[in-house]
DOGU-387836 format. One record per residue: z negated, y negated, x of N, C-alpha, C in turn; residue number from 1; residue in three letters. Coordinates in nm, 2 decimals, padded with zeros to 4 digits. Layout:
+--------+--------+--------+--------+--------+--------+--------+--------+--------+-----+-----+
!    n.w !    n.v !    n.u !   ca.w !   ca.v !   ca.u !    c.w !    c.v !    c.u !   k !   r !
+--------+--------+--------+--------+--------+--------+--------+--------+--------+-----+-----+
!      Z !      Y !      X !      Z !      Y !      X !      Z !      Y !      X ! NUM ! Ala !
...
+--------+--------+--------+--------+--------+--------+--------+--------+--------+-----+-----+
% end
This chain:
+--------+--------+--------+--------+--------+--------+--------+--------+--------+-----+-----+
!    n.w !    n.v !    n.u !   ca.w !   ca.v !   ca.u !    c.w !    c.v !    c.u !   k !   r !
+--------+--------+--------+--------+--------+--------+--------+--------+--------+-----+-----+
!  00.99 !  00.13 ! -02.59 !  01.09 !  00.16 ! -02.69 !  01.07 !  00.34 ! -02.69 !   1 ! Met !
!  01.06 !  00.38 ! -02.80 !  01.06 !  00.55 ! -02.80 !  01.19 !  00.60 ! -02.84 !   2 ! Ile !
!  01.25 !  00.67 ! -02.81 !  01.37 !  00.73 ! -02.88 !  01.35 !  00.90 ! -02.90 !   3 ! Phe !
!  01.37 !  00.97 ! -02.99 !  01.40 !  01.05 ! -03.05 !  01.52 !  01.10 ! -03.02 !   4 ! Ile !
!  01.56 !  01.21 ! -02.96 !  01.68 !  01.28 ! -02.90 !  01.70 !  01.39 ! -02.98 !   5 ! Tyr !
!  01.86 !  01.40 ! -03.03 !  01.93 !  01.52 ! -03.11 !  01.94 !  01.63 ! -03.01 !   6 ! Asn !
!  02.01 !  01.73 ! -03.08 !  02.04 !  01.87 ! -03.01 !  02.14 !  01.83 ! -02.90 !   7 ! Leu !
!  02.21 !  01.72 ! -02.90 !  02.34 !  01.68 ! -02.80 !  02.28 !  01.60 ! -02.67 !   8 ! Lys !
!  02.13 !  01.56 ! -02.71 !  02.06 !  01.48 ! -02.59 !  02.10 !  01.34 ! -02.58 !   9 ! Asn !
!  02.13 !  01.29 ! -02.74 !  02.18 !  01.16 ! -02.76 !  02.05 !  01.10 ! -02.81 !  10 ! Lys !
!  02.04 !  00.97 ! -02.79 !  01.90 !  00.90 ! -02.87 !  01.95 !  00.89 ! -03.02 !  11 ! Pro !
!  01.87 !  00.92 ! -03.10 !  01.88 !  00.86 ! -03.27 !  01.82 !  00.73 ! -03.29 !  12 ! Met !
!  01.93 !  00.67 ! -03.34 !  01.90 !  00.54 ! -03.39 !  02.00 !  00.44 ! -03.42 !  13 ! Gly !
!  01.97 !  00.35 ! -03.43 !  02.11 !  00.26 ! -03.46 !  02.17 !  00.18 ! -03.30 !  14 ! Leu !
!  02.31 !  00.18 ! -03.28 !  02.38 !  00.16 ! -03.16 !  02.48 !  00.04 ! -03.20 !  15 ! Asp !
!  02.49 ! -00.06 ! -03.16 !  02.58 ! -00.15 ! -03.20 !  02.70 ! -00.17 ! -03.10 !  16 ! Thr !
!  02.79 ! -00.25 ! -03.12 !  02.90 ! -00.27 ! -03.01 !  02.83 ! -00.40 ! -02.98 !  17 ! Ser !
!  02.87 ! -00.46 ! -02.84 !  02.87 ! -00.59 ! -02.78 !  02.71 ! -00.63 ! -02.75 !  18 ! His !
!  02.65 ! -00.49 ! -02.75 !  02.51 ! -00.50 ! -02.70 !  02.42 ! -00.57 ! -02.80 !  19 ! Asp !
!  02.46 ! -00.57 ! -02.92 !  02.37 ! -00.66 ! -03.00 !  02.24 ! -00.57 ! -03.05 !  20 ! Ala !
!  02.24 ! -00.42 ! -03.06 !  02.13 ! -00.39 ! -03.08 !  02.11 ! -00.23 ! -03.04 !  21 ! Trp !
!  02.04 ! -00.17 ! -02.98 !  02.03 ! -00.05 ! -02.92 !  01.90 !  00.00 ! -02.97 !  22 ! His !
!  01.83 !  00.08 ! -03.07 !  01.72 !  00.10 ! -03.06 !  01.68 !  00.18 ! -03.20 !  23 ! Gly !
!  01.57 !  00.26 ! -03.26 !  01.52 !  00.33 ! -03.35 !  01.58 !  00.24 ! -03.48 !  24 ! Pro !
!  01.63 !  00.33 ! -03.58 !  01.63 !  00.23 ! -03.74 !  01.49 !  00.20 ! -03.75 !  25 ! Tyr !
!  01.38 !  00.23 ! -03.74 !  01.27 !  00.18 ! -03.78 !  01.23 !  00.03 ! -03.71 !  26 ! Ser !
!  01.28 !  00.03 ! -03.61 !  01.26 ! -00.09 ! -03.54 !  01.35 ! -00.21 ! -03.58 !  27 ! Ser !
!  01.49 ! -00.14 ! -03.62 !  01.60 ! -00.24 ! -03.68 !  01.50 ! -00.31 ! -03.82 !  28 ! Phe !
!  01.48 ! -00.21 ! -03.90 !  01.42 ! -00.24 ! -04.02 !  01.31 ! -00.33 ! -03.99 !  29 ! Asn !
!  01.23 ! -00.33 ! -03.92 !  01.11 ! -00.41 ! -03.91 !  01.16 ! -00.55 ! -03.85 !  30 ! Gln !
!  01.25 ! -00.55 ! -03.76 !  01.33 ! -00.70 ! -03.73 !  01.39 ! -00.75 ! -03.81 !  31 ! Phe !
!  01.42 ! -00.70 ! -03.92 !  01.50 ! -00.74 ! -04.05 !  01.39 ! -00.79 ! -04.12 !  32 ! Arg !
!  01.29 ! -00.73 ! -04.14 !  01.17 ! -00.78 ! -04.24 !  01.11 ! -00.92 ! -04.16 !  33 ! His !
!  01.10 ! -00.89 ! -04.03 !  01.06 ! -01.02 ! -03.95 !  01.13 ! -01.16 ! -03.95 !  34 ! Lys !
!  01.25 ! -01.11 ! -03.97 !  01.37 ! -01.24 ! -03.98 !  01.36 ! -01.30 ! -04.11 !  35 ! Ile !
!  01.34 ! -01.24 ! -04.22 !  01.32 ! -01.23 ! -04.38 !  01.20 ! -01.34 ! -04.37 !  36 ! Ala !
!  01.08 ! -01.28 ! -04.33 !  00.95 ! -01.31 ! -04.34 !  00.96 ! -01.48 ! -04.23 !  37 ! Glu !
!  01.02 ! -01.50 ! -04.17 !  01.05 ! -01.62 ! -04.08 !  01.10 ! -01.74 ! -04.15 !  38 ! Ala !
!  01.20 ! -01.70 ! -04.26 !  01.26 ! -01.82 ! -04.32 !  01.22 ! -01.78 ! -04.49 !  39 ! Ile !
!  01.12 ! -01.73 ! -04.51 !  01.04 ! -01.72 ! -04.62 !  01.07 ! -01.67 ! -04.72 !  40 ! Gly !
!  01.13 ! -01.54 ! -04.66 !  01.20 ! -01.47 ! -04.80 !  01.12 ! -01.29 ! -04.78 !  41 ! Val !
!  01.07 ! -01.28 ! -04.93 !  01.04 ! -01.15 ! -04.94 !  01.17 ! -01.03 ! -04.95 !  42 ! Asn !
!  01.18 ! -00.96 ! -04.82 !  01.31 ! -00.86 ! -04.83 !  01.27 ! -00.76 ! -04.92 !  43 ! Leu !
!  01.16 ! -00.71 ! -04.96 !  01.17 ! -00.60 ! -05.06 !  01.20 ! -00.68 ! -05.19 !  44 ! Asp !
!  01.20 ! -00.79 ! -05.23 !  01.26 ! -00.84 ! -05.35 !  01.39 ! -00.82 ! -05.38 !  45 ! Ser !
!  01.47 ! -00.77 ! -05.26 !  01.63 ! -00.78 ! -05.28 !  01.67 ! -00.65 ! -05.30 !  46 ! Phe !
!  01.81 ! -00.64 ! -05.34 !  01.87 ! -00.49 ! -05.36 !  01.90 ! -00.42 ! -05.24 !  47 ! Glu !
!  01.84 ! -00.31 ! -05.21 !  01.86 ! -00.21 ! -05.10 !  01.74 ! -00.21 ! -05.06 !  48 ! Gly !
!  01.64 ! -00.27 ! -05.09 !  01.51 ! -00.28 ! -05.06 !  01.41 ! -00.26 ! -05.13 !  49 ! Tyr !
!  01.44 ! -00.22 ! -05.25 !  01.36 ! -00.20 ! -05.36 !  01.36 ! -00.27 ! -05.48 !  50 ! Gly !
!  01.40 ! -00.40 ! -05.46 !  01.39 ! -00.52 ! -05.55 !  01.54 ! -00.51 ! -05.64 !  51 ! Gly !
!  01.53 ! -00.64 ! -05.69 !  01.67 ! -00.64 ! -05.79 !  01.72 ! -00.76 ! -05.77 !  52 ! Asn !
!  01.69 ! -00.87 ! -05.66 !  01.75 ! -00.96 ! -05.62 !  01.88 ! -00.94 ! -05.57 !  53 ! Val !
!  01.97 ! -00.99 ! -05.57 !  02.13 ! -00.98 ! -05.53 !  02.12 ! -01.07 ! -05.40 !  54 ! Pro !
!  02.18 ! -01.01 ! -05.29 !  02.18 ! -01.08 ! -05.18 !  02.28 ! -01.20 ! -05.19 !  55 ! Phe !
!  02.38 ! -01.22 ! -05.28 !  02.46 ! -01.34 ! -05.30 !  02.34 ! -01.46 ! -05.34 !  56 ! Asp !
!  02.25 ! -01.42 ! -05.36 !  02.12 ! -01.54 ! -05.39 !  02.09 ! -01.61 ! -05.29 !  57 ! Glu !
!  02.10 ! -01.50 ! -05.15 !  02.05 ! -01.59 ! -05.04 !  02.19 ! -01.64 ! -04.97 !  58 ! Leu !
!  02.14 ! -01.77 ! -04.95 !  02.24 ! -01.88 ! -04.90 !  02.24 ! -01.92 ! -04.80 !  59 ! Lys !
!  02.20 ! -01.81 ! -04.65 !  02.22 ! -01.84 ! -04.53 !  02.30 ! -01.73 ! -04.44 !  60 ! Arg !
!  02.35 ! -01.78 ! -04.33 !  02.41 ! -01.68 ! -04.23 !  02.36 ! -01.55 ! -04.23 !  61 ! Gly !
!  02.24 ! -01.56 ! -04.21 !  02.13 ! -01.42 ! -04.19 !  02.15 ! -01.32 ! -04.32 !  62 ! Val !
!  02.20 ! -01.35 ! -04.42 !  02.23 ! -01.30 ! -04.50 !  02.30 ! -01.16 ! -04.50 !  63 ! Arg !
!  02.42 ! -01.18 ! -04.41 !  02.52 ! -01.07 ! -04.36 !  02.44 ! -00.97 ! -04.24 !  64 ! Trp !
!  02.34 ! -01.01 ! -04.21 !  02.26 ! -00.88 ! -04.13 !  02.15 ! -00.82 ! -04.21 !  65 ! Leu !
!  02.08 ! -00.90 ! -04.32 !  01.97 ! -00.85 ! -04.37 !  02.04 ! -00.75 ! -04.46 !  66 ! Leu !
!  02.20 ! -00.78 ! -04.53 !  02.24 ! -00.70 ! -04.65 !  02.31 ! -00.59 ! -04.58 !  67 ! Asp !
!  02.31 ! -00.58 ! -04.44 !  02.39 ! -00.48 ! -04.37 !  02.36 ! -00.35 ! -04.37 !  68 ! His !
!  02.45 ! -00.24 ! -04.39 !  02.39 ! -00.08 ! -04.36 !  02.33 ! -00.08 ! -04.23 !  69 ! Ser !
!  02.23 !  00.01 ! -04.20 !  02.16 !  00.00 ! -04.08 !  02.22 !  00.14 ! -04.01 !  70 ! Asp !
!  02.32 !  00.19 ! -04.04 !  02.36 !  00.31 ! -03.96 !  02.52 !  00.30 ! -03.94 !  71 ! Cys !
!  02.58 !  00.25 ! -04.02 !  02.72 !  00.24 ! -03.99 !  02.81 !  00.10 ! -04.04 !  72 ! Asp !
!  02.97 !  00.12 ! -04.00 !  02.99 ! -00.01 ! -04.09 !  03.00 ! -00.13 ! -03.96 !  73 ! Gly !
!  03.05 ! -00.25 ! -04.00 !  03.09 ! -00.32 ! -03.91 !  03.07 ! -00.47 ! -03.99 !  74 ! His !
!  03.05 ! -00.58 ! -03.88 !  03.05 ! -00.71 ! -03.95 !  03.13 ! -00.76 ! -03.89 !  75 ! Ile !
!  03.23 ! -00.87 ! -03.96 !  03.34 ! -00.96 ! -03.92 !  03.30 ! -01.04 ! -03.81 !  76 ! Thr !
!  03.40 ! -01.09 ! -03.72 !  03.37 ! -01.21 ! -03.63 !  03.35 ! -01.33 ! -03.74 !  77 ! Pro !
!  03.38 ! -01.37 ! -03.82 !  03.35 ! -01.48 ! -03.89 !  03.18 ! -01.47 ! -03.94 !  78 ! Lys !
!  03.16 ! -01.35 ! -04.00 !  03.02 ! -01.33 ! -04.03 !  02.93 ! -01.33 ! -03.90 !  79 ! Arg !
!  02.98 ! -01.27 ! -03.80 !  02.90 ! -01.28 ! -03.68 !  02.86 ! -01.42 ! -03.64 !  80 ! Cys !
!  02.94 ! -01.52 ! -03.65 !  02.94 ! -01.66 ! -03.63 !  02.82 ! -01.70 ! -03.72 !  81 ! Lys !
!  02.85 ! -01.68 ! -03.85 !  02.74 ! -01.74 ! -03.94 !  02.59 ! -01.67 ! -03.91 !  82 ! Leu !
!  02.61 ! -01.54 ! -03.86 !  02.47 ! -01.48 ! -03.84 !  02.40 ! -01.56 ! -03.72 !  83 ! Ile !
!  02.48 ! -01.59 ! -03.59 !  02.42 ! -01.64 ! -03.51 !  02.39 ! -01.79 ! -03.50 !  84 ! Ala !
!  02.47 ! -01.85 ! -03.59 !  02.41 ! -02.00 ! -03.60 !  02.28 ! -02.00 ! -03.68 !  85 ! Asp !
!  02.27 ! -01.89 ! -03.79 !  02.12 ! -01.90 ! -03.84 !  02.04 ! -01.84 ! -03.76 !  86 ! Asp !
!  02.04 ! -01.74 ! -03.67 !  01.95 ! -01.67 ! -03.60 !  01.93 ! -01.79 ! -03.50 !  87 ! Leu !
!  01.99 ! -01.89 ! -03.45 !  01.95 ! -01.98 ! -03.36 !  01.85 ! -02.09 ! -03.41 !  88 ! Lys !
!  01.84 ! -02.11 ! -03.53 !  01.77 ! -02.17 ! -03.63 !  01.64 ! -02.11 ! -03.66 !  89 ! Lys !
!  01.63 ! -01.99 ! -03.66 !  01.52 ! -01.91 ! -03.68 !  01.44 ! -01.85 ! -03.54 !  90 ! Ile !
!  01.55 ! -01.84 ! -03.46 !  01.44 ! -01.80 ! -03.34 !  01.35 ! -01.82 ! -03.28 !  91 ! Ile !
!  01.31 ! -01.95 ! -03.29 !  01.18 ! -02.08 ! -03.25 !  01.09 ! -02.02 ! -03.38 !  92 ! Pro !
!  01.09 ! -01.98 ! -03.47 !  01.01 ! -01.95 ! -03.58 !  00.93 ! -01.81 ! -03.56 !  93 ! Leu !
!  01.01 ! -01.71 ! -03.45 !  00.97 ! -01.57 ! -03.47 !  00.85 ! -01.55 ! -03.31 !  94 ! Leu !
!  00.79 ! -01.46 ! -03.33 !  00.66 ! -01.40 ! -03.25 !  00.75 ! -01.37 ! -03.12 !  95 ! Glu !
!  00.70 ! -01.39 ! -02.99 !  00.75 ! -01.38 ! -02.88 !  00.69 ! -01.25 ! -02.79 !  96 ! Asp !
!  00.76 ! -01.22 ! -02.71 !  00.72 ! -01.12 ! -02.62 !  00.86 ! -01.00 ! -02.56 !  97 ! Gly !
!  00.80 ! -00.92 ! -02.49 !  00.92 ! -00.85 ! -02.44 !  00.99 ! -00.77 ! -02.53 !  98 ! Val !
!  00.94 ! -00.71 ! -02.65 !  01.01 ! -00.63 ! -02.80 !  00.96 ! -00.66 ! -02.87 !  99 ! Trp !
!  00.98 ! -00.82 ! -02.89 !  00.91 ! -00.93 ! -03.00 !  01.04 ! -00.95 ! -03.09 ! 100 ! Ser !
!  01.02 ! -00.99 ! -03.24 !  01.12 ! -01.00 ! -03.32 !  01.19 ! -01.12 ! -03.22 ! 101 ! Pro !
!  01.14 ! -01.22 ! -03.14 !  01.24 ! -01.32 ! -03.08 !  01.33 ! -01.27 ! -03.00 ! 102 ! Lys !
!  01.28 ! -01.17 ! -02.87 !  01.37 ! -01.13 ! -02.80 !  01.46 ! -01.02 ! -02.87 ! 103 ! Ser !
!  01.45 ! -00.97 ! -02.96 !  01.53 ! -00.88 ! -03.06 !  01.64 ! -01.00 ! -03.12 ! 104 ! Gln !
!  01.61 ! -01.09 ! -03.19 !  01.69 ! -01.20 ! -03.25 !  01.78 ! -01.24 ! -03.15 ! 105 ! Ala !
!  01.72 ! -01.29 ! -03.01 !  01.82 ! -01.32 ! -02.90 !  01.92 ! -01.22 ! -02.86 ! 106 ! Ile !
!  01.90 ! -01.13 ! -02.82 !  01.97 ! -01.03 ! -02.81 !  02.08 ! -01.00 ! -02.95 ! 107 ! Lys !
!  02.05 ! -01.00 ! -03.05 !  02.15 ! -01.00 ! -03.15 !  02.24 ! -01.11 ! -03.17 ! 108 ! Phe !
!  02.19 ! -01.21 ! -03.16 !  02.26 ! -01.33 ! -03.18 !  02.38 ! -01.35 ! -03.06 ! 109 ! Met !
!  02.32 ! -01.30 ! -02.94 !  02.42 ! -01.31 ! -02.83 !  02.56 ! -01.19 ! -02.83 ! 110 ! Lys !
!  02.49 ! -01.10 ! -02.91 !  02.60 ! -00.99 ! -02.93 !  02.66 ! -01.02 ! -03.03 ! 111 ! Gly !
!  02.64 ! -01.11 ! -03.12 !  02.72 ! -01.18 ! -03.24 !  02.84 ! -01.27 ! -03.17 ! 112 ! Cys !
!  02.76 ! -01.33 ! -03.07 !  02.85 ! -01.43 ! -03.02 !  02.94 ! -01.36 ! -02.93 ! 113 ! Leu !
!  02.90 ! -01.26 ! -02.86 !  03.04 ! -01.20 ! -02.82 !  03.15 ! -01.15 ! -02.88 ! 114 ! Lys !
!  03.10 ! -01.07 ! -02.99 !  03.20 ! -01.02 ! -03.11 !  03.28 ! -01.14 ! -03.17 ! 115 ! Ala !
!  03.21 ! -01.27 ! -03.15 !  03.31 ! -01.38 ! -03.23 !  03.40 ! -01.43 ! -03.14 ! 116 ! Tyr !
!  03.36 ! -01.45 ! -03.00 !  03.41 ! -01.50 ! -02.91 !  03.55 ! -01.41 ! -02.89 ! 117 ! Lys !
!  03.51 ! -01.31 ! -02.91 !  03.64 ! -01.18 ! -02.85 !  03.71 ! -01.15 ! -03.01 ! 118 ! Lys !
!  03.70 ! -01.21 ! -03.08 !  03.75 ! -01.22 ! -03.26 !  03.75 ! -01.04 ! -03.25 ! 119 ! Asn !
!  03.63 ! -00.99 ! -03.23 !  03.62 ! -00.84 ! -03.28 !  03.52 ! -00.82 ! -03.35 ! 120 ! Glu !
!  03.50 ! -00.71 ! -03.42 !  03.42 ! -00.66 ! -03.52 !  03.25 ! -00.64 ! -03.42 ! 121 ! Lys !
!  03.17 ! -00.65 ! -03.48 !  03.02 ! -00.58 ! -03.45 !  03.03 ! -00.46 ! -03.50 ! 122 ! Leu !
!  03.04 ! -00.35 ! -03.43 !  03.04 ! -00.22 ! -03.51 !  02.91 ! -00.15 ! -03.48 ! 123 ! Asp !
!  02.84 ! -00.09 ! -03.65 !  02.75 ! -00.05 ! -03.66 !  02.78 !  00.14 ! -03.62 ! 124 ! Phe !
!  02.67 !  00.21 ! -03.54 !  02.67 !  00.34 ! -03.55 !  02.56 !  00.43 ! -03.48 ! 125 ! His !
+--------+--------+--------+--------+--------+--------+--------+--------+--------+-----+-----+
% end
């Protein structure tokens, strides 16, 4: 993984609580596209990705991951559980490897479960 550093010598990119994600925004974007692809969804057709399909039409827990800001905000404990439950079903469909969509999904799922079990928000910053 390659990080770009800002003037304060801190890596630039997405960082979340509960060790769900630490990495470049571009990798997070690719990760979400791979999740969508695995469930047969063209993410580019949805609002926020250049399309006009509202995320309300995606009736899956992972919707809360795909529709979330990539730089700030939070995911509630209840939505973390929905995401984790859906990722558990999606993970077997993903490519395997060290920095693969599968390993990223496993880490994100574990982070969501940590947040849920502690009844804490999963923070994005």
